[in-house]
C-alpha positions in Angstrom: 0.0 0.0 0.0 1.2 3.5 -0.8 -0.5 5.5 1.9 1.2 5.8 5.3 0.1 3.1 7.8 -2.4 4.1 10.5 -0.2 2.3 13.0 3.5 2.0 12.4 5.7 0.1 15.0 9.4 0.1 14.5 12.0 -2.1 16.3 10.4 -2.1 19.7 12.0 -4.0 22.5 10.3 -4.5 25.8 11.6 -6.1 29.0 10.1 -7.7 32.1 12.8 -6.8 34.6 16.0 -8.2 33.2 14.2 -10.5 30.8 13.6 -9.4 27.2 10.1 -10.2 26.1 10.0 -8.9 22.5 12.9 -7.8 20.4 13.1 -5.8 17.2 9.3 -6.0 16.5 8.2 -3.9 13.5 4.8 -4.0 11.9 2.3 -1.9 10.0 -1.5 -1.7 10.1 -3.2 0.3 7.3 -6.6 1.9 7.7 -9.4 -0.6 7.0 -7.2 -3.6 7.6 -7.4 -6.5 10.0 -3.9 -7.6 10.8 -3.1 -10.7 12.9 -0.3 -11.4 15.3 0.0 -15.2 15.6 2.0 -17.5 17.8 1.9 -19.8 20.7 1.7 -19.2 24.5 4.6 -17.1 25.7 5.7 -15.9 22.3 5.2 -12.2 23.1 2.0 -11.4 21.4 0.2 -9.8 24.4 3.4 -7.9 25.2 3.3 -6.3 21.8 -0.3 -5.0 22.3 0.5 -3.8 25.8 3.5 -1.9 24.4 1.5 -0.3 21.6 -1.3 0.9 23.9 1.1 2.1 26.6 0.5 -0.4 29.4 4.2 -1.4 29.0 7.1 1.0 28.1 9.5 -0.2 25.4 13.2 0.2 26.1 13.8 0.7 22.4 11.8 1.5 19.3 8.9 3.7 18.3 5.1 3.5 18.0 3.5 5.9 15.6 -0.3 6.2 15.4 -2.2 8.5 13.1 1.1 10.2 12.2 1.9 11.0 15.8 4.7 9.4 17.9 2.9 7.8 20.9 5.7 5.7 22.2 5.3 5.2 26.0 2.1 7.2 26.2 -0.1 6.1 29.1 -3.1 4.0 28.1 -5.7 6.7 28.9 -3.9 9.0 26.5 -3.7 6.5 23.7 -7.4 5.7 24.2 -8.2 9.4 23.8 -6.1 9.4 20.6 -8.5 6.7 19.2 -6.9 3.4 20.2 -9.4 0.9 21.6 -8.0 -2.1 23.5 -9.9 -5.3 24.4 -7.5 -7.1 26.8 -7.1 -10.8 27.2 -9.5 -12.1 29.9 -12.3 -9.5 28.9 -12.0 -7.3 32.1 -15.6 -6.0 32.1 -16.9 -4.1 35.1 -18.5 -7.0 36.9 -21.1 -5.2 39.0 -22.2 -2.7 36.4 -25.0 -3.6 34.0 -24.5 -4.4 30.4 -25.7 -0.9 29.5 -23.5 0.8 32.1 -20.5 -1.1 30.8 -21.2 0.0 27.2 -21.7 3.6 28.3 -18.3 3.5 30.1 -16.8 3.0 26.6 -18.2 6.4 25.5 -17.0 8.1 28.7 -14.2 10.1 27.0 -16.1 11.0 23.9 -16.4 14.7 23.3 -19.5 14.3 21.2 -22.3 12.6 23.2 -25.3 13.1 20.8 -24.9 9.7 19.0 -24.4 7.4 22.0 -27.9 5.9 21.7 -27.3 5.2 18.0 -24.0 3.6 18.8 -25.6 1.4 21.4 -28.1 0.2 18.8 -25.1 -0.5 16.5 -23.5 -2.6 19.2 -26.8 -4.5 19.8 -27.1 -5.1 16.1 -23.8 -7.0 16.1 -24.3 -8.5 19.6 -28.0 -9.1 20.0 -27.4 -11.3 23.1 -26.4 -8.1 24.9 -29.6 -6.3 24.2 -31.5 -9.2 25.8 -29.3 -8.8 28.9 -29.1 -5.0 28.9 -30.0 -4.6 32.6 -28.1 -7.6 33.9 -24.8 -7.2 35.8 -21.8 -8.2 33.7 -20.7 -10.8 36.3 -23.8 -12.8 35.5 -23.0 -13.1 31.8 -21.5 -16.2 30.2 -17.8 -16.1 29.1 -18.9 -15.5 25.5 -21.3 -12.7 26.4 -18.6 -11.0 28.5 -16.2 -11.2 25.5 -19.0 -9.6 23.3 -19.5 -6.9 26.0 -15.8 -6.1 26.1 -15.7 -5.7 22.4 -18.9 -3.6 22.4 -17.5 -1.3 25.1 -14.4 -0.7 23.0 -16.6 0.0 19.9 -18.5 2.7 21.9 -15.2 4.7 21.9 -15.5 5.0 18.1 -11.8 3.9 17.9 -9.6 4.5 14.9 -8.1 1.1 15.6 -9.2 -1.8 17.8 -6.6 -4.0 19.5 -8.0 -7.4 20.3 -6.1 -9.8 22.5 -7.1 -13.5 22.2 -10.9 -12.9 21.6 -11.4 -16.7 21.3 -9.7 -17.6 24.6 -11.8 -20.1 26.6 -14.8 -20.1 24.3 -16.6 -23.0 22.7 -16.0 -23.7 19.0 -19.4 -22.4 18.2 -18.8 -19.1 20.0 -15.4 -18.8 18.5 -17.0 -19.0 15.0 -19.5 -16.4 16.0 -16.9 -14.0 17.4 -14.8 -14.2 14.3 -17.9 -13.7 12.1 -18.6 -10.5 14.0 -15.0 -9.4 13.6 -15.3 -9.9 9.8 -18.6 -8.0 9.7 -17.3 -5.1 11.8 -14.4 -4.7 9.4 -16.3 -5.1 6.1 -19.5 -3.3 7.1 -18.2 -0.6 9.5 -14.6 -0.3 8.3 -13.2 -1.0 11.7 -9.4 -1.3 11.6 -8.1 -4.1 13.9 -4.8 -5.5 15.2 -5.7 -9.0 16.4 -3.6 -11.2 18.7 -4.7 -14.9 18.4 -3.5 -18.4 18.9 -6.2 -19.8 16.5 -4.3 -19.1 13.4 -6.8 -20.6 11.0 -9.7 -18.5 12.3 -7.5 -15.3 12.5 -6.2 -15.6 9.0 -9.7 -16.1 7.6 -10.7 -12.6 8.7 -7.3 -10.9 8.2 -5.6 -9.0 5.4 -2.1 -9.7 6.6 -0.3 -11.3 9.6 2.9 -11.6 11.6 4.1 -14.8 13.2 5.9 -14.5 16.5 8.3 -16.9 18.2 10.2 -16.2 21.3 9.7 -12.5 21.0 10.7 -12.2 17.4 8.9 -12.1 14.0 9.7 -15.2 12.1 7.2 -14.8 9.2 5.0 -12.0 7.8 3.0 -11.4 4.7 -0.5 -11.1 3.4 -3.2 -13.7 4.2 -2.7 -15.9 1.1 1.0 -16.0 1.5 0.8 -17.1 5.1 -2.0 -19.6 4.4 0.0 -21.2 1.6 3.4 -21.2 3.4 4.3 -24.9 4.2 5.9 -24.0 7.5 2.8 -22.0 8.6 0.6 -24.9 7.5 2.6 -27.4 9.5 3.2 -25.5 12.7 0.1 -23.3 13.0 -2.6 -24.9 10.9 -2.0 -28.5 11.9 -1.1 -29.9 8.5 1.7 -32.5 8.9 4.5 -33.1 6.5 7.0 -35.9 6.2 10.0 -33.7 7.0 11.1 -33.8 10.6 9.4 -31.1 12.8 12.7 -30.1 14.5 14.4 -29.6 11.1 11.5 -27.4 10.0 11.5 -25.5 13.3 15.2 -24.8 12.8 14.5 -23.5 9.3 11.9 -21.1 10.7 14.2 -19.8 13.4 16.9 -19.0 10.8 14.4 -16.5 9.3 14.5 -14.3 12.5 15.5 -10.8 11.6 
């Protein structure tokens, strides 16, 4: 793409104490795209999102959003800049009602006139929430809480939505429903998203491009079709076995670190 990325991350490195969690991470997200960050547990996916939104401060590198350097901004400031974040584990307000949770998403909006219309938009994509509108969030199922967390972030009218493991702990049926909603939000509402996900198959189905992370580094990146057709991605992330030994293939992947 020729236009400047909406989100541009360059060479970020983030530590937990003396331990480096991610190293040399660079990625782009263009307006209107869904971009996935794929990898196993402990690969560094969540750390990347936390660094981008300001929950963690990088020791090196830059994060540029909407043309502005937001490196190490606090999360409340990045949110006001137009960055919505749906963290792993949902983190809804348990003793507020569904409606109150959604209204909290619009708390920092300067323009309040269209909040009711945006509530109806959220209920259009998450009809289960409308049926539970006066119920406390703690009484919702795991899938409904995930929908509520996503709906609350949408109430911000974000320029970009960071989604961390939206399928975590959900049944296969609910996983399919969540990813269908992600696809529709992107195609129908034009919502730009950076998606962290272990379920590579579902994530790539709704994505325009992706990055594969291992041990804090990017080992593969490309558009959706390139990743889906890559034999190493098929073997290690899509469950398609090959005759070549797994350790030999894993070594080949690691040699691509940059």
